[in-house]
N, C-alpha and C positions, 0 to 999 in steps of 0.2 A: 898406273895401277893405283887403285884406292887402297890405302893401308888399313882403314877402319872397318872393312867388310870381310874379315877373316872367316867368319862363320859362313856367310853367303858364298864366298869363293870356294871354301872347302866342300861344302855340301853340293854345290852346283857341279863340281867335278864328278862326284859320285852319281848324282841324279842324271847328269848328261849321258853317261853310259847306260843307265837303266832305260832312259827314253829311247836311245839309239837301238838297243836290243828289242824294245817293244815295237819300234818303227820297222825294223827288219822282220819281225814276226808278222806284223800287219801286211807288209809287202808280200811275203810268201804265202800267207793265208788268203790273200785277196782274190784268188781265182775261184775258191770254193765257198768262202765266207766273206762277210763285210771286211773291206780293207782294200789293199792294192797299192798301185803306184801313187795315186793322188794323196791318200790319207797317210801313207808312209812318208811321202815327201813333206807333208805338213808337219808331221811329228818330228822328222829330222830337222826341219827348219826351226821348230819350237825349241829343240835341244840347243841349237846354235844360238838362238835368241837368249836362252837362259845364260849361256856363257857370255854373251854381249852385255847382259844386265849385271853380271857379277864382275866382269873385267871390262876393259875398254876395247874399242875396235882394233887398235894397233896390236894389243896382246893376242886377241883372237886371230887376227890376220897372220901373226907369226906362227901360231900353232896350226892353222889351216890356210896355207898360202894358195888359195883357190881363186881363180877369176870366175865368178859366177856367171858372167856373160858367156864365157866359153862353155861352161856346163850346160847352159841353155841350148847352145848349138849342138853339143854332143847328144843331148837328150832328144832333140828334134831329129837328128840323124837316125837314132835308134827307132823312134816311133814311126817316122816316115819310111825308113828302110824295111822295117818289119812288115808294115802294111803293104808296101809296094813289092816286097820280095815275092809275094804270091804271083805277081804278074810274070816273073821269070819262068815259073813252072806252068804258065798258061792256065791258071785257075783264077777265079774272081778276086778282085781287090779285097784285102783284109781276110783272106782265107788263112786260117791258122792250122798248124800241125801239132799233134801231141803224141806222146808215147810214154811208156813206163821204162825207167832206167834204174839199174842198181848202182847206188852211190855208196862208197865204203862206210862213211859215217852215218848217213841218213837211211840206208837200206833201200828198199824199193820205193822209188820216187816218181811221181808223174811230172814230166816236163812238157811245157807248152811254148810255142813261139809267142803266144800272148804275153808270156812273162817278159820277153824282150821289149814288147810294146809298153808294158807296165814300167820297165826299167827306164825307158825314154820319158814317160810321164813323170816318174819319180825324179829324174834329173832335172827336167824342165821346171817342176814345181819348186824344187830346192833353189835352182838358179834364179827364178823370177822373184820368189819371196825374199831371198837374201839380198838380191840386188836392190829391191825396193827398200828393205830395212836399212841396208848400208847407206843408200842415198839419203834417206831421211836422217840417219844418225850422223853422217859426215857434215851435214849442214849446221849442226848444233855445236 
């Protein structure tokens, strides 16, 4: 840990959560407005990169003990499973289902199986970008 970057480390902890909240907003708004899994995943990766700039790889790895290669696999399972799940019901590939559901905090909410596909994309984007960034960062 770098001891002379107190201001950067302190502000990056706060800004990290702001970016994560905005990424979650983009993820959920992506079905009706610009955003979705890809942009939300990039924003989440950007928040993690901010922590990597403020701290070192070992410190961030202690806070987030995630193997990003496994995250890629989980995301691919979500994306492929959602797309192929339509075949189980004898409808064309990538056919999605939607409906309105009442959720206690959010009220009447529209849920789509496309959101599960977006979740897969979100996880794959985070996994790929963070694997690339950690591979570059570990060599230095």
